[in-house]
DOKOL-220069 format. One record per residue (C-alpha): residue number from 0; chain; x, y, z. Coordinates in pm, whole numbers. Example, Ala and Ser with C-alpha at 12.3 -4.5 7.8 and 13.67 -1.06 7.14 Angstrom:
@num:0, chaine:A, u:1230, v:-450, w:780
@num:1, chaine:A, u:1367, v:-106, w:714
end
This chain:
@num:0, chaine:A, u:22, v:489, w:621
@num:1, chaine:A, u:-177, v:193, w:513
@num:2, chaine:A, u:-390, v:-56, w:728
@num:3, chaine:A, u:-169, v:-347, w:620
@num:4, chaine:A, u:142, v:-410, w:791
@num:5, chaine:A, u:400, v:-684, w:763
@num:6, chaine:A, u:780, v:-705, w:631
@num:7, chaine:A, u:805, v:-666, w:289
@num:8, chaine:A, u:906, v:-1009, w:116
@num:9, chaine:A, u:1243, v:-1006, w:8
@num:10, chaine:A, u:1575, v:-1212, w:-43
@num:11, chaine:A, u:1621, v:-1404, w:267
@num:12, chaine:A, u:1628, v:-1234, w:608
@num:13, chaine:A, u:1964, v:-1002, w:662
@num:14, chaine:A, u:2221, v:-1113, w:907
@num:15, chaine:A, u:2514, v:-912, w:989
@num:16, chaine:A, u:2754, v:-837, w:742
@num:17, chaine:A, u:2942, v:-1186, w:667
@num:18, chaine:A, u:3299, v:-1179, w:882
@num:19, chaine:A, u:3444, v:-1377, w:583
@num:20, chaine:A, u:3386, v:-1071, w:321
@num:21, chaine:A, u:3649, v:-781, w:346
@num:22, chaine:A, u:3557, v:-409, w:365
@num:23, chaine:A, u:3752, v:-364, w:18
@num:24, chaine:A, u:3483, v:-630, w:-164
@num:25, chaine:A, u:3209, v:-394, w:-28
@num:26, chaine:A, u:3353, v:-116, w:-177
@num:27, chaine:A, u:3405, v:-282, w:-565
@num:28, chaine:A, u:3234, v:-157, w:-868
@num:29, chaine:A, u:3160, v:-433, w:-1081
@num:30, chaine:A, u:3022, v:-462, w:-1411
@num:31, chaine:A, u:2752, v:-688, w:-1441
@num:32, chaine:A, u:2473, v:-846, w:-1664
@num:33, chaine:A, u:2152, v:-791, w:-1553
@num:34, chaine:A, u:1938, v:-1157, w:-1607
@num:35, chaine:A, u:1604, v:-1068, w:-1437
@num:36, chaine:A, u:1423, v:-910, w:-1157
@num:37, chaine:A, u:1376, v:-1008, w:-805
@num:38, chaine:A, u:1032, v:-1029, w:-629
@num:39, chaine:A, u:1148, v:-658, w:-492
@num:40, chaine:A, u:1201, v:-556, w:-885
@num:41, chaine:A, u:1544, v:-539, w:-811
@num:42, chaine:A, u:1788, v:-654, w:-1087
@num:43, chaine:A, u:1944, v:-1009, w:-1039
@num:44, chaine:A, u:2286, v:-1046, w:-1170
@num:45, chaine:A, u:2558, v:-1301, w:-1107
@num:46, chaine:A, u:2943, v:-1198, w:-1062
@num:47, chaine:A, u:3275, v:-1344, w:-962
@num:48, chaine:A, u:3343, v:-1379, w:-594
@num:49, chaine:A, u:3650, v:-1599, w:-463
@num:50, chaine:A, u:3617, v:-1787, w:-774
@num:51, chaine:A, u:3248, v:-1885, w:-787
@num:52, chaine:A, u:2960, v:-1669, w:-905
@num:53, chaine:A, u:2778, v:-1485, w:-653
@num:54, chaine:A, u:2402, v:-1343, w:-672
@num:55, chaine:A, u:2394, v:-972, w:-687
@num:56, chaine:A, u:2111, v:-770, w:-622
@num:57, chaine:A, u:2116, v:-461, w:-770
@num:58, chaine:A, u:1870, v:-119, w:-759
@num:59, chaine:A, u:1822, v:115, w:-1029
@num:60, chaine:A, u:1875, v:-193, w:-1291
@num:61, chaine:A, u:1640, v:-386, w:-1556
@num:62, chaine:A, u:1669, v:-698, w:-1708
@num:63, chaine:A, u:1902, v:-702, w:-2006
@num:64, chaine:A, u:2106, v:-397, w:-1904
@num:65, chaine:A, u:2471, v:-399, w:-1846
@num:66, chaine:A, u:2565, v:-165, w:-1581
@num:67, chaine:A, u:2827, v:-72, w:-1348
@num:68, chaine:A, u:2757, v:-160, w:-949
@num:69, chaine:A, u:2819, v:-23, w:-644
@num:70, chaine:A, u:2834, v:-277, w:-388
@num:71, chaine:A, u:2645, v:-166, w:-47
@num:72, chaine:A, u:2628, v:-472, w:128
@num:73, chaine:A, u:2831, v:-840, w:167
@num:74, chaine:A, u:2611, v:-1104, w:293
@num:75, chaine:A, u:2721, v:-1485, w:306
@num:76, chaine:A, u:2516, v:-1583, w:38
@num:77, chaine:A, u:2424, v:-1287, w:-170
@num:78, chaine:A, u:2557, v:-927, w:-203
@num:79, chaine:A, u:2370, v:-611, w:-251
@num:80, chaine:A, u:2431, v:-264, w:-448
@num:81, chaine:A, u:2298, v:-20, w:-655
@num:82, chaine:A, u:2353, v:64, w:-1052
@num:83, chaine:A, u:2594, v:387, w:-1050
@num:84, chaine:A, u:2609, v:378, w:-1400
@num:85, chaine:A, u:2401, v:281, w:-1684
@num:86, chaine:A, u:2662, v:111, w:-1963
@num:87, chaine:A, u:2376, v:-57, w:-2190
@num:88, chaine:A, u:2031, v:64, w:-2104
@num:89, chaine:A, u:1718, v:-140, w:-2144
@num:90, chaine:A, u:1457, v:-19, w:-2403
@num:91, chaine:A, u:1207, v:6, w:-2047
@num:92, chaine:A, u:1406, v:267, w:-1912
@num:93, chaine:A, u:1251, v:613, w:-1844
@num:94, chaine:A, u:1402, v:912, w:-1699
@num:95, chaine:A, u:1289, v:988, w:-1377
@num:96, chaine:A, u:1045, v:1290, w:-1379
@num:97, chaine:A, u:1091, v:1361, w:-1008
@num:98, chaine:A, u:1335, v:1592, w:-917
@num:99, chaine:A, u:1376, v:1404, w:-550
@num:100, chaine:A, u:1418, v:1046, w:-711
@num:101, chaine:A, u:1768, v:990, w:-623
@num:102, chaine:A, u:1702, v:1007, w:-262
@num:103, chaine:A, u:1345, v:988, w:-161
@num:104, chaine:A, u:1231, v:658, w:-76
@num:105, chaine:A, u:829, v:647, w:-226
@num:106, chaine:A, u:882, v:538, w:-586
@num:107, chaine:A, u:1162, v:347, w:-633
@num:108, chaine:A, u:1107, v:260, w:-979
@num:109, chaine:A, u:1032, v:554, w:-1159
@num:110, chaine:A, u:1295, v:499, w:-1407
@num:111, chaine:A, u:1084, v:180, w:-1545
@num:112, chaine:A, u:824, v:212, w:-1783
@num:113, chaine:A, u:484, v:183, w:-1650
@num:114, chaine:A, u:385, v:-93, w:-1893
@num:115, chaine:A, u:704, v:-262, w:-1786
@num:116, chaine:A, u:642, v:-210, w:-1429
@num:117, chaine:A, u:276, v:-361, w:-1438
@num:118, chaine:A, u:456, v:-646, w:-1663
@num:119, chaine:A, u:680, v:-738, w:-1398
@num:120, chaine:A, u:474, v:-740, w:-1124
@num:121, chaine:A, u:245, v:-962, w:-1298
@num:122, chaine:A, u:501, v:-1233, w:-1337
@num:123, chaine:A, u:619, v:-1194, w:-982
@num:124, chaine:A, u:278, v:-1280, w:-879
@num:125, chaine:A, u:287, v:-1603, w:-1119
@num:126, chaine:A, u:637, v:-1665, w:-1009
@num:127, chaine:A, u:528, v:-1669, w:-654
@num:128, chaine:A, u:190, v:-1855, w:-700
@num:129, chaine:A, u:445, v:-2158, w:-895
@num:130, chaine:A, u:686, v:-2123, w:-659
@num:131, chaine:A, u:476, v:-2169, w:-328
@num:132, chaine:A, u:161, v:-2334, w:-439
@num:133, chaine:A, u:285, v:-2504, w:-750
@num:134, chaine:A, u:-21, v:-2373, w:-927
@num:135, chaine:A, u:-104, v:-2165, w:-1207
@num:136, chaine:A, u:-432, v:-2012, w:-1264
@num:137, chaine:A, u:-625, v:-2095, w:-1541
@num:138, chaine:A, u:-725, v:-1766, w:-1682
@num:139, chaine:A, u:-436, v:-1447, w:-1618
@num:140, chaine:A, u:-687, v:-1165, w:-1598
@num:141, chaine:A, u:-580, v:-841, w:-1743
@num:142, chaine:A, u:-417, v:-563, w:-1522
@num:143, chaine:A, u:-587, v:-301, w:-1407
@num:144, chaine:A, u:-411, v:34, w:-1464
@num:145, chaine:A, u:-494, v:416, w:-1434
@num:146, chaine:A, u:-291, v:727, w:-1400
@num:147, chaine:A, u:65, v:693, w:-1291
@num:148, chaine:A, u:45, v:1043, w:-1128
@num:149, chaine:A, u:-151, v:1228, w:-908
@num:150, chaine:A, u:-306, v:940, w:-780
@num:151, chaine:A, u:-222, v:924, w:-418
@num:152, chaine:A, u:-487, v:1042, w:-182
@num:153, chaine:A, u:-308, v:934, w:132
@num:154, chaine:A, u:37, v:1065, w:315
@num:155, chaine:A, u:247, v:1147, w:577
@num:156, chaine:A, u:478, v:1416, w:572
@num:157, chaine:A, u:758, v:1425, w:806
@num:158, chaine:A, u:863, v:1695, w:1006
@num:159, chaine:A, u:1230, v:1714, w:1135
@num:160, chaine:A, u:1476, v:1986, w:1235
@num:161, chaine:A, u:1871, v:1883, w:1112
@num:162, chaine:A, u:2174, v:2078, w:1080
@num:163, chaine:A, u:2337, v:2078, w:772
@num:164, chaine:A, u:2644, v:2213, w:676
@num:165, chaine:A, u:2688, v:2561, w:647
@num:166, chaine:A, u:2404, v:2675, w:863
@num:167, chaine:A, u:2447, v:2804, w:1219
@num:168, chaine:A, u:2065, v:2674, w:1314
@num:169, chaine:A, u:1895, v:2342, w:1250
@num:170, chaine:A, u:1692, v:2355, w:946
@num:171, chaine:A, u:1346, v:2235, w:873
@num:172, chaine:A, u:1289, v:1936, w:690
@num:173, chaine:A, u:959, v:1833, w:547
@num:174, chaine:A, u:913, v:1536, w:333
@num:175, chaine:A, u:930, v:1119, w:262
@num:176, chaine:A, u:1182, v:924, w:466
@num:177, chaine:A, u:1545, v:871, w:215
@num:178, chaine:A, u:1582, v:495, w:22
@num:179, chaine:A, u:1674, v:257, w:295
@num:180, chaine:A, u:1713, v:470, w:606
@num:181, chaine:A, u:1471, v:674, w:871
@num:182, chaine:A, u:1643, v:1014, w:730
@num:183, chaine:A, u:1388, v:1225, w:557
@num:184, chaine:A, u:1411, v:1409, w:218
@num:185, chaine:A, u:1305, v:1767, w:187
@num:186, chaine:A, u:1066, v:1787, w:-105
@num:187, chaine:A, u:921, v:2085, w:-291
@num:188, chaine:A, u:682, v:1846, w:-500
@num:189, chaine:A, u:527, v:1506, w:-507
@num:190, chaine:A, u:408, v:1393, w:-862
@num:191, chaine:A, u:200, v:1112, w:-715
@num:192, chaine:A, u:-3, v:1335, w:-512
@num:193, chaine:A, u:-284, v:1516, w:-692
@num:194, chaine:A, u:-136, v:1824, w:-863
@num:195, chaine:A, u:-351, v:2097, w:-658
@num:196, chaine:A, u:-198, v:1983, w:-308
@num:197, chaine:A, u:164, v:1870, w:-456
@num:198, chaine:A, u:157, v:2277, w:-566
@num:199, chaine:A, u:94, v:2330, w:-163
@num:200, chaine:A, u:394, v:2166, w:-40
@num:201, chaine:A, u:644, v:2487, w:-29
@num:202, chaine:A, u:376, v:2715, w:168
@num:203, chaine:A, u:294, v:2417, w:387
@num:204, chaine:A, u:681, v:2402, w:464
@num:205, chaine:A, u:647, v:2792, w:545
@num:206, chaine:A, u:373, v:2764, w:760
@num:207, chaine:A, u:507, v:2478, w:964
@num:208, chaine:A, u:843, v:2703, w:1000
@num:209, chaine:A, u:675, v:3007, w:1074
@num:210, chaine:A, u:516, v:2846, w:1443
@num:211, chaine:A, u:697, v:2926, w:1714
@num:212, chaine:A, u:607, v:2598, w:1839
@num:213, chaine:A, u:749, v:2429, w:1522
@num:214, chaine:A, u:965, v:2180, w:1714
@num:215, chaine:A, u:678, v:1998, w:1833
@num:216, chaine:A, u:544, v:1924, w:1542
@num:217, chaine:A, u:625, v:1545, w:1417
@num:218, chaine:A, u:441, v:1483, w:1099
@num:219, chaine:A, u:135, v:1623, w:885
@num:220, chaine:A, u:-89, v:1366, w:731
@num:221, chaine:A, u:-332, v:1441, w:430
@num:222, chaine:A, u:-634, v:1277, w:363
@num:223, chaine:A, u:-811, v:1377, w:2
@num:224, chaine:A, u:-1159, v:1258, w:-83
@num:225, chaine:A, u:-1382, v:1344, w:-324
@num:226, chaine:A, u:-1568, v:1641, w:-182
@num:227, chaine:A, u:-1236, v:1792, w:53
@num:228, chaine:A, u:-894, v:1790, w:192
@num:229, chaine:A, u:-767, v:1728, w:539
@num:230, chaine:A, u:-472, v:1786, w:708
@num:231, chaine:A, u:-375, v:1598, w:1079
@num:232, chaine:A, u:-123, v:1814, w:1235
@num:233, chaine:A, u:55, v:1589, w:1496
@num:234, chaine:A, u:205, v:1775, w:1767
@num:235, chaine:A, u:388, v:1647, w:2084
@num:236, chaine:A, u:326, v:1944, w:2273
@num:237, chaine:A, u:-20, v:2155, w:2334
@num:238, chaine:A, u:51, v:2418, w:2035
@num:239, chaine:A, u:-11, v:2791, w:2101
@num:240, chaine:A, u:-299, v:2986, w:2035
@num:241, chaine:A, u:-114, v:3178, w:1831
@num:242, chaine:A, u:45, v:2877, w:1596
@num:243, chaine:A, u:-375, v:2758, w:1621
@num:244, chaine:A, u:-442, v:3064, w:1424
@num:245, chaine:A, u:-186, v:3039, w:1221
@num:246, chaine:A, u:-291, v:2667, w:1099
@num:247, chaine:A, u:-653, v:2792, w:1088
@num:248, chaine:A, u:-593, v:3083, w:880
@num:249, chaine:A, u:-404, v:2828, w:632
@num:250, chaine:A, u:-676, v:2592, w:631
@num:251, chaine:A, u:-981, v:2880, w:552
@num:252, chaine:A, u:-800, v:3024, w:244
@num:253, chaine:A, u:-736, v:2662, w:61
@num:254, chaine:A, u:-1103, v:2530, w:222
@num:255, chaine:A, u:-945, v:2245, w:377
@num:256, chaine:A, u:-1040, v:2040, w:673
@num:257, chaine:A, u:-791, v:2075, w:990
@num:258, chaine:A, u:-740, v:1826, w:1255
@num:259, chaine:A, u:-483, v:1850, w:1586
@num:260, chaine:A, u:-354, v:1536, w:1705
@num:261, chaine:A, u:-169, v:1467, w:2036
@num:262, chaine:A, u:-125, v:1147, w:2259
@num:263, chaine:A, u:-507, v:1110, w:2320
@num:264, chaine:A, u:-594, v:1145, w:1928
@num:265, chaine:A, u:-750, v:1381, w:1660
@num:266, chaine:A, u:-980, v:1634, w:1705
@num:267, chaine:A, u:-1124, v:1875, w:1448
@num:268, chaine:A, u:-1061, v:2214, w:1444
@num:269, chaine:A, u:-1192, v:2324, w:1106
@num:270, chaine:A, u:-1482, v:2303, w:1014
@num:271, chaine:A, u:-1633, v:2357, w:1349
@num:272, chaine:A, u:-1929, v:2190, w:1259
@num:273, chaine:A, u:-2079, v:1883, w:1080
@num:274, chaine:A, u:-1936, v:1514, w:1074
@num:275, chaine:A, u:-1546, v:1462, w:1057
@num:276, chaine:A, u:-1581, v:1263, w:757
@num:277, chaine:A, u:-1444, v:1317, w:400
@num:278, chaine:A, u:-1588, v:1068, w:127
@num:279, chaine:A, u:-1547, v:881, w:-184
@num:280, chaine:A, u:-1802, v:709, w:-480
@num:281, chaine:A, u:-1826, v:392, w:-600
@num:282, chaine:A, u:-2038, v:526, w:-917
@num:283, chaine:A, u:-2064, v:156, w:-1063
@num:284, chaine:A, u:-2290, v:73, w:-740
@num:285, chaine:A, u:-2421, v:425, w:-693
@num:286, chaine:A, u:-2294, v:461, w:-346
@num:287, chaine:A, u:-2114, v:712, w:-131
@num:288, chaine:A, u:-1862, v:591, w:133
@num:289, chaine:A, u:-1731, v:859, w:426
@num:290, chaine:A, u:-1446, v:774, w:615
@num:291, chaine:A, u:-1238, v:1002, w:927
@num:292, chaine:A, u:-916, v:1131, w:806
@num:293, chaine:A, u:-729, v:874, w:990
@num:294, chaine:A, u:-945, v:578, w:826
@num:295, chaine:A, u:-809, v:313, w:635
@num:296, chaine:A, u:-872, v:358, w:243
@num:297, chaine:A, u:-708, v:265, w:-29
@num:298, chaine:A, u:-502, v:533, w:-134
@num:299, chaine:A, u:-604, v:500, w:-542
@num:300, chaine:A, u:-922, v:619, w:-563
@num:301, chaine:A, u:-945, v:514, w:-952
@num:302, chaine:A, u:-776, v:189, w:-905
@num:303, chaine:A, u:-1008, v:106, w:-578
@num:304, chaine:A, u:-1330, v:175, w:-782
@num:305, chaine:A, u:-1223, v:-49, w:-1047
@num:306, chaine:A, u:-1077, v:-340, w:-802
@num:307, chaine:A, u:-1431, v:-340, w:-628
@num:308, chaine:A, u:-1606, v:-363, w:-928
@num:309, chaine:A, u:-1386, v:-665, w:-1064
@num:310, chaine:A, u:-1386, v:-822, w:-748
@num:311, chaine:A, u:-1799, v:-799, w:-739
@num:312, chaine:A, u:-1808, v:-956, w:-1118
@num:313, chaine:A, u:-1551, v:-1247, w:-1007
@num:314, chaine:A, u:-1778, v:-1338, w:-689
@num:315, chaine:A, u:-2092, v:-1280, w:-909
@num:316, chaine:A, u:-2320, v:-1266, w:-587
@num:317, chaine:A, u:-2696, v:-1371, w:-675
@num:318, chaine:A, u:-2998, v:-1227, w:-514
@num:319, chaine:A, u:-3065, v:-1512, w:-297
@num:320, chaine:A, u:-2722, v:-1544, w:-160
@num:321, chaine:A, u:-2590, v:-1508, w:152
@num:322, chaine:A, u:-2191, v:-1364, w:132
@num:323, chaine:A, u:-1919, v:-1314, w:409
@num:324, chaine:A, u:-1669, v:-1016, w:351
@num:325, chaine:A, u:-1343, v:-1077, w:589
@num:326, chaine:A, u:-1134, v:-771, w:689
@num:327, chaine:A, u:-1407, v:-521, w:550
@num:328, chaine:A, u:-1267, v:-240, w:709
@num:329, chaine:A, u:-1543, v:37, w:669
@num:330, chaine:A, u:-1716, v:-121, w:378
@num:331, chaine:A, u:-1530, v:-65, w:68
@num:332, chaine:A, u:-1656, v:-417, w:-25
@num:333, chaine:A, u:-1937, v:-492, w:204
@num:334, chaine:A, u:-2155, v:-227, w:36
@num:335, chaine:A, u:-2114, v:-306, w:-316
@num:336, chaine:A, u:-2144, v:-660, w:-225
@num:337, chaine:A, u:-2506, v:-589, w:-32
@num:338, chaine:A, u:-2659, v:-407, w:-348
@num:339, chaine:A, u:-2658, v:-755, w:-563
@num:340, chaine:A, u:-2685, v:-1035, w:-261
@num:341, chaine:A, u:-2973, v:-1102, w:-30
@num:342, chaine:A, u:-2729, v:-1070, w:293
@num:343, chaine:A, u:-2393, v:-961, w:377
@num:344, chaine:A, u:-2169, v:-1018, w:677
@num:345, chaine:A, u:-1878, v:-763, w:732
@num:346, chaine:A, u:-1597, v:-888, w:997
@num:347, chaine:A, u:-1294, v:-640, w:1064
@num:348, chaine:A, u:-1088, v:-665, w:1365
@num:349, chaine:A, u:-1090, v:-287, w:1399
@num:350, chaine:A, u:-1443, v:-188, w:1635
@num:351, chaine:A, u:-1408, v:142, w:1507
@num:352, chaine:A, u:-1403, v:72, w:1121
@num:353, chaine:A, u:-1734, v:-173, w:1183
@num:354, chaine:A, u:-1893, v:107, w:1333
@num:355, chaine:A, u:-1783, v:286, w:1054
@num:356, chaine:A, u:-1963, v:23, w:846
@num:357, chaine:A, u:-2278, v:61, w:1026
@num:358, chaine:A, u:-2274, v:455, w:933
@num:359, chaine:A, u:-2179, v:385, w:580
@num:360, chaine:A, u:-2466, v:151, w:519
@num:361, chaine:A, u:-2712, v:368, w:728
@num:362, chaine:A, u:-2598, v:675, w:474
@num:363, chaine:A, u:-2655, v:428, w:183
@num:364, chaine:A, u:-3022, v:308, w:287
@num:365, chaine:A, u:-2886, v:-68, w:299
@num:366, chaine:A, u:-3048, v:-306, w:566
@num:367, chaine:A, u:-2924, v:-627, w:452
@num:368, chaine:A, u:-2585, v:-564, w:568
@num:369, chaine:A, u:-2455, v:-699, w:959
@num:370, chaine:A, u:-2093, v:-566, w:1084
@num:371, chaine:A, u:-1923, v:-740, w:1330
@num:372, chaine:A, u:-1574, v:-703, w:1502
@num:373, chaine:A, u:-1421, v:-1026, w:1561
@num:374, chaine:A, u:-1042, v:-1176, w:1589
@num:375, chaine:A, u:-998, v:-1295, w:1264
@num:376, chaine:A, u:-681, v:-1540, w:1380
@num:377, chaine:A, u:-908, v:-1757, w:1599
@num:378, chaine:A, u:-1175, v:-2000, w:1465
@num:379, chaine:A, u:-1493, v:-1802, w:1418
@num:380, chaine:A, u:-1704, v:-2060, w:1227
@num:381, chaine:A, u:-1939, v:-2154, w:1572
@num:382, chaine:A, u:-1995, v:-1739, w:1612
@num:383, chaine:A, u:-2361, v:-1677, w:1593
@num:384, chaine:A, u:-2295, v:-1437, w:1299
@num:385, chaine:A, u:-2155, v:-1718, w:1074
@num:386, chaine:A, u:-2451, v:-1973, w:1163
@num:387, chaine:A, u:-2622, v:-2071, w:833
@num:388, chaine:A, u:-2284, v:-2057, w:650
@num:389, chaine:A, u:-2204, v:-1854, w:333
@num:390, chaine:A, u:-2240, v:-1892, w:-40
@num:391, chaine:A, u:-1956, v:-1688, w:-150
@num:392, chaine:A, u:-1662, v:-1501, w:54
@num:393, chaine:A, u:-1423, v:-1226, w:-8
@num:394, chaine:A, u:-1129, v:-1157, w:209
@num:395, chaine:A, u:-865, v:-857, w:179
@num:396, chaine:A, u:-647, v:-922, w:465
@num:397, chaine:A, u:-329, v:-715, w:566
@num:398, chaine:A, u:13, v:-817, w:432
@num:399, chaine:A, u:70, v:-1097, w:671
@num:400, chaine:A, u:-212, v:-1315, w:490
@num:401, chaine:A, u:-519, v:-1515, w:632
@num:402, chaine:A, u:-351, v:-1841, w:678
@num:403, chaine:A, u:-590, v:-1944, w:979
@num:404, chaine:A, u:-829, v:-1766, w:783
@num:405, chaine:A, u:-876, v:-1989, w:491
@num:406, chaine:A, u:-824, v:-2270, w:727
@num:407, chaine:A, u:-1137, v:-2178, w:871
@num:408, chaine:A, u:-1347, v:-2052, w:582
@num:409, chaine:A, u:-1323, v:-2382, w:392
@num:410, chaine:A, u:-1557, v:-2545, w:641
@num:411, chaine:A, u:-1839, v:-2338, w:487
@num:412, chaine:A, u:-1809, v:-2517, w:157
@num:413, chaine:A, u:-1845, v:-2141, w:-30
@num:414, chaine:A, u:-1872, v:-2193, w:-398
@num:415, chaine:A, u:-1644, v:-1929, w:-451
@num:416, chaine:A, u:-1353, v:-1702, w:-261
@num:417, chaine:A, u:-1225, v:-1399, w:-401
@num:418, chaine:A, u:-901, v:-1321, w:-257
@num:419, chaine:A, u:-772, v:-946, w:-256
@num:420, chaine:A, u:-391, v:-941, w:-142
@num:421, chaine:A, u:-133, v:-692, w:-128
@num:422, chaine:A, u:137, v:-920, w:-111
@num:423, chaine:A, u:148, v:-1229, w:-368
@num:424, chaine:A, u:397, v:-1452, w:-118
@num:425, chaine:A, u:131, v:-1474, w:101
@num:426, chaine:A, u:-128, v:-1508, w:-102
@num:427, chaine:A, u:75, v:-1789, w:-280
@num:428, chaine:A, u:113, v:-1964, w:90
@num:429, chaine:A, u:-263, v:-1953, w:152
@num:430, chaine:A, u:-364, v:-2041, w:-211
@num:431, chaine:A, u:-175, v:-2357, w:-145
@num:432, chaine:A, u:-381, v:-2403, w:146
@num:433, chaine:A, u:-726, v:-2360, w:-43
@num:434, chaine:A, u:-630, v:-2606, w:-292
@num:435, chaine:A, u:-539, v:-2881, w:-27
@num:436, chaine:A, u:-895, v:-2758, w:117
@num:437, chaine:A, u:-1072, v:-2847, w:-222
@num:438, chaine:A, u:-1058, v:-2524, w:-442
@num:439, chaine:A, u:-909, v:-2473, w:-776
@num:440, chaine:A, u:-710, v:-2145, w:-848
@num:441, chaine:A, u:-961, v:-1987, w:-1134
@num:442, chaine:A, u:-817, v:-1650, w:-1212
@num:443, chaine:A, u:-564, v:-1359, w:-1105
@num:444, chaine:A, u:-420, v:-1079, w:-1199
@num:445, chaine:A, u:-241, v:-757, w:-1070
@num:446, chaine:A, u:-380, v:-409, w:-1013
@num:447, chaine:A, u:-147, v:-98, w:-1010
@num:448, chaine:A, u:-270, v:24, w:-697
@num:449, chaine:A, u:83, v:195, w:-662
@num:450, chaine:A, u:275, v:301, w:-973
@num:451, chaine:A, u:663, v:320, w:-949
@num:452, chaine:A, u:673, v:143, w:-645
@num:453, chaine:A, u:741, v:-215, w:-581
@num:454, chaine:A, u:407, v:-257, w:-409
@num:455, chaine:A, u:210, v:-542, w:-591
@num:456, chaine:A, u:-170, v:-533, w:-537
@num:457, chaine:A, u:-370, v:-849, w:-702
@num:458, chaine:A, u:-660, v:-1036, w:-671
@num:459, chaine:A, u:-781, v:-1441, w:-745
@num:460, chaine:A, u:-1076, v:-1608, w:-774
@num:461, chaine:A, u:-1102, v:-1978, w:-639
@num:462, chaine:A, u:-1382, v:-2201, w:-716
@num:463, chaine:A, u:-1511, v:-2497, w:-536
@num:464, chaine:A, u:-1388, v:-2815, w:-714
end
């Protein structure tokens, strides 16, 4: 659903079940005391196995709790499990409000108080910086927080037909993946989606089930802008005219946009005229950014607005400075930077996004931006657009981080670098590289981009020593 791919950081890579561990042991239910949280926001405990204390990672467990654990996997160096009974709960434990929490893999830590969630994520960031870079920020920034529900503006609802016990024919399942599984959970609501769209999920389920080509529909994407909502229906075979009309009638009555997607891409069905765009605003800068429903955007508009303002404040671009924005996407940071700096160069690997960036620059009457599509894993420092160097640099890489990039940009000698990260482990790795190349970690903090999930979004300021 989002641009930033990569393996989620966790315990050591998991090999197959250790042969030395018996099947009986994996079904044990020990009672343990949770000591702390892992960087996956799982409880960590130690318990006796074969006369030695073994590490146990526990889902649905908080520090200080005494819990009964159902062991789900046994490895050579650690075991995994889930808290099946909370014997002594933490003061930070909350009752998950979502009726699908036990099965849906979307919001894994709804049982945790929101303030405790963000505190845990901040500690994860600081721990990772210390572990991989031996660094502590000179100033820990206050977390950026917003609404815990109704925040998500992008989602993909899977569609499958499953034969269930007691049914003679397969039943439609529409929803998100189960925890640690490729199976789908049939949902009737989703609290992290805006309430008006969440209320439409039963009707959407009924709509798909009414289509004669329903088994050809693999998923439905929703994209919600400030101005409109769009549905992108992915189908494996052409839909009949009757089914197209059913979908069209549905979106017209709700004033949604409709796109149909096959192997050749997505095409608009409704509205029949006008640009295939939604929009979101950045009020602090007087900007409106337009995007296609399948473009990458930050899914939490409130936190995104706060994040952009903080990034610009940290970078502090001046009217006579040249600024580089790497992994710029459609201009989320590039355009705000251009309202402050003399010139901004936005670089992105996906050409379609740089084209969107140019559209947005023109839409907002900004003529001091140059967008460039380039392979950022290669040395770009001698490219024509990089000539003259840069006074300040902002980068917002994918989960894999930007190791090659930080090695290259150090040659520019920029006075400040702002690094926006969705993976504290790769941020920490790249922090070590920047420190080695003459930068100090001035400020860092977390942003609650994805409440109730284990995802950690952070921002860091590096200054030239």
